[in-house]
RODO-2510 file (C-alpha; in nm, 4 decimals, decimal comma):
residues 183
     n   res          X          Y          Z
     1     m    26,1402     7,6830    16,5002
     2     r    26,3649     7,5989    16,8084
     3     l    26,7517     7,4064    16,8301
     4     s    26,9020     7,2155    17,0560
     5     g    27,1959     7,3002    17,1540
     6     p    27,4565     7,0806    16,9701
     7     v    27,3032     7,2989    16,6620
     8     a    27,2531     7,5851    16,8338
     9     l    27,6253     7,5843    16,9595
    10     v    27,7352     7,5330    16,5662
    11     f    27,5299     7,7791    16,4075
    12     l    27,6822     8,0425    16,6642
    13     i    28,0353     7,9531    16,5708
    14     g    27,9110     7,9990    16,1825
    15     l    27,7599     8,3388    16,2744
    16     a    28,1146     8,4207    16,4986
    17     a    28,3303     8,2540    16,1968
    18     g    28,0965     8,4549    15,9192
    19     s    28,1560     8,8023    16,1161
    20     w    28,4796     8,7471    16,1465
    21     w    28,5360     8,7315    15,7991
    22     l    28,3305     9,0174    15,6937
    23     a    28,4822     9,2549    15,9435
    24     q    28,8760     9,1230    15,8067
    25     r    28,7302     9,1881    15,4278
    26     d    28,5799     9,5421    15,5119
    27     a    28,9460     9,6512    15,6773
    28     d    29,1096     9,5952    15,3473
    29     h    28,9050     9,7926    15,1623
    30     a    28,8734    10,0430    15,5095
    31     p    28,9453    10,4192    15,3540
    32     g    29,2540    10,5823    15,4736
    33     p    29,2867    10,8513    15,7158
    34     i    29,0718    11,1597    15,6010
    35     v    29,3314    11,4315    15,4349
    36     p    29,1169    11,7874    15,4261
    37     l    29,0930    11,9367    15,1174
    38     a    29,3350    12,2363    14,9725
    39     q    29,1461    12,5630    14,9906
    40     p    29,1157    12,6523    14,6659
    41     g    29,2603    12,9955    14,5101
    42     y    29,1603    13,1473    14,2010
    43     y    29,2413    13,2121    13,8302
    44     l    29,1375    13,5860    13,6826
    45     n    29,1902    13,6752    13,3109
    46     d    29,2805    14,0369    13,2603
    47     a    29,2766    14,1344    13,6387
    48     t    29,3873    14,4693    13,7931
    49     l    29,5223    14,3851    14,1938
    50     e    29,5121    14,7447    14,3463
    51     q    29,6806    14,8248    14,7415
    52     t    29,5943    15,1214    14,9119
    53     d    29,7434    15,2005    15,2335
    54     a    29,6104    15,2671    15,6060
    55     a    29,4562    15,6065    15,4727
    56     g    29,2871    15,4194    15,1751
    57     r    29,5508    15,6106    14,9440
    58     l    29,6436    15,4058    14,6413
    59     t    29,9977    15,2810    14,6818
    60     l    29,9844    14,9903    14,4310
    61     r    29,8074    14,8946    14,0989
    62     v    29,9109    14,5581    13,9386
    63     h    29,7416    14,4489    13,6028
    64     s    29,8048    14,1048    13,5002
    65     a    29,6828    13,9380    13,1789
    66     r    29,6042    13,6078    13,4028
    67     a    29,6587    13,5841    13,7516
    68     a    29,6322    13,2679    13,9155
    69     q    29,6533    13,1555    14,3219
    70     e    29,6786    12,7979    14,4264
    71     g    29,5498    12,7879    14,7995
    72     t    29,4236    13,0824    14,9894
    73     d    29,7936    13,1048    15,0977
    74     g    30,0099    13,0630    14,8441
    75     p    30,1638    13,3196    14,5815
    76     v    30,0043    13,4737    14,3328
    77     r    30,1659    13,4149    13,9731
    78     l    30,1086    13,6746    13,7308
    79     d    30,1662    13,6474    13,3664
    80     q    30,2053    13,9591    13,1407
    81     l    30,2597    14,2190    13,4014
    82     e    30,2031    14,6473    13,4152
    83     v    30,2485    14,7494    13,7661
    84     h    30,2232    15,1065    13,9114
    85     y    30,3863    15,1987    14,1918
    86     f    30,2814    15,5214    14,4032
    87     p    30,5493    15,5781    14,6812
    88     q    30,4285    15,9201    14,7525
    89     p    30,1741    16,1373    14,5992
    90     g    30,2702    16,2946    14,2898
    91     q    30,4839    15,9931    14,2261
    92     d    30,3968    15,7093    13,9747
    93     w    30,6616    15,4549    13,8817
    94     l    30,5956    15,2310    13,5883
    95     m    30,7116    14,8172    13,5635
    96     t    30,6625    14,6150    13,3171
    97     s    30,7690    14,2243    13,2613
    98     t    30,6783    13,8995    13,1262
    99     a    30,6048    13,7267    13,4520
   100     g    30,6081    13,7676    13,8072
   101     s    30,4341    13,6990    14,1451
   102     m    30,3603    13,8257    14,4603
   103     p    30,2721    13,6258    14,8249
   104     a    29,9504    13,6375    14,9220
   105     a    29,9954    13,9223    15,2232
   106     g    30,0958    14,1036    14,8926
   107     r    30,4116    14,2822    15,0571
   108     v    30,6741    14,2352    14,8017
   109     v    30,6097    14,1857    14,3875
   110     e    30,8605    13,9845    14,1961
   111     l    30,8925    14,0679    13,8460
   112     e    31,0733    13,8472    13,5882
   113     g    31,1141    13,8510    13,2428
   114     d    31,2199    14,1692    13,0326
   115     v    31,1646    14,3588    13,3211
   116     r    31,1513    14,7594    13,2418
   117     l    31,1252    14,9810    13,5219
   118     q    31,0574    15,3804    13,4325
   119     a    30,9294    15,7168    13,6477
   120     a    30,5655    15,6881    13,4574
   121     a    30,5418    16,0718    13,3772
   122     a    30,8808    16,0911    13,2170
   123     a    30,9149    16,0238    12,8242
   124     s    31,2554    16,0864    12,8591
   125     g    31,3919    15,9676    13,1798
   126     a    31,6354    15,6615    13,2495
   127     i    31,4727    15,2828    13,1705
   128     v    31,6135    15,0250    13,4215
   129     r    31,6308    14,7092    13,2252
   130     t    31,6613    14,3585    13,3618
   131     e    31,5493    14,0144    13,4443
   132     h    31,4364    13,9808    13,7197
   133     l    31,3663    14,2901    13,9895
   134     a    31,1772    14,2834    14,3483
   135     l    30,9847    14,5712    14,4787
   136     d    30,9588    14,5708    14,8880
   137     i    30,6512    14,8143    14,8615
   138     d    30,6909    14,8818    15,2441
   139     s    31,0512    15,0372    15,2183
   140     h    30,9913    15,1380    14,8330
   141     i    31,3176    14,9320    14,7116
   142     a    31,3535    14,7503    14,4370
   143     t    31,6548    14,5863    14,3996
   144     t    31,8178    14,2967    14,1631
   145     a    32,1668    14,0665    14,2181
   146     d    32,1052    14,0071    13,8161
   147     p    32,2977    14,2247    13,4934
   148     v    32,1026    14,5799    13,4658
   149     r    32,1318    14,8108    13,1738
   150     v    31,9976    15,2155    13,2384
   151     e    31,9622    15,3840    12,9297
   152     f    31,9075    15,7138    12,9092
   153     g    31,7918    15,8535    12,5340
   154     p    32,0845    15,7282    12,3473
   155     h    32,3481    15,6577    12,6164
   156     a    32,3384    15,3413    12,8172
   157     v    32,5123    15,2116    13,1395
   158     v    32,5609    14,8521    13,2261
   159     a    32,5953    14,6786    13,5677
   160     r    32,5339    14,4134    13,7596
   161     g    32,3174    14,4413    14,0685
   162     l    32,1490    14,7373    14,1467
   163     r    31,9154    14,9478    14,4164
   164     a    31,6616    15,1671    14,3844
   165     d    31,5068    15,3661    14,6402
   166     l    31,1700    15,4837    14,4508
   167     k    31,0179    15,7250    14,7206
   168     s    31,3842    15,9346    14,7463
   169     e    31,4026    15,8907    14,3888
   170     t    31,8095    15,7505    14,4099
   171     l    31,9420    15,4512    14,1946
   172     r    32,2679    15,2823    14,3060
   173     l    32,4449    15,0165    14,0671
   174     e    32,6874    14,7550    14,2798
   175     s    32,8854    14,6691    14,0759
   176     a    33,0982    14,5968    13,7208
   177     v    32,9602    14,9572    13,6223
   178     n    33,0653    15,0318    13,2710
   179     g    32,8707    15,2926    13,0095
   180     t    33,0385    15,5633    12,7897
   181     f    32,8768    15,9273    12,7142
   182     t    32,9337    16,0145    12,4380
   183     r    32,7591    16,3202    12,2046
***
């Protein structure tokens, strides 16, 4: 079949108009920019995370009823924590709390909610209680700006703020210190 000049011209114009219309319709439904998906993190129940120093010595053991990380670079959220911190051989500090977090690099442990700090081996030693505590693993320092209660058996001292050097086993109460020791 052969088309004559005017019919071929009308056919070509119709084909061009149809192509333009289809291109416009697809442009309205074209996908938006491609957004990379976030890398998934992880979710663990009854998890134990351990950290060692360059020599392979255990420096930190964190046990959590639940550990979850959003993305590969996000902090790890922890529930029902039990933290054992070993600043040097022979020292074991025990910290517990209802929740906490660790950055992906794992250099600081943030404890929150009914926080308790004590030397793990000393059954009759001092117990520090507060609502928030940050443990800097590199400096061996645990700090809080919140109210704290330091219990020594039947005695207690209350204060606001604390700085504890766990390696040298020293504790400094920052302000508003109050306590009574009676027999």
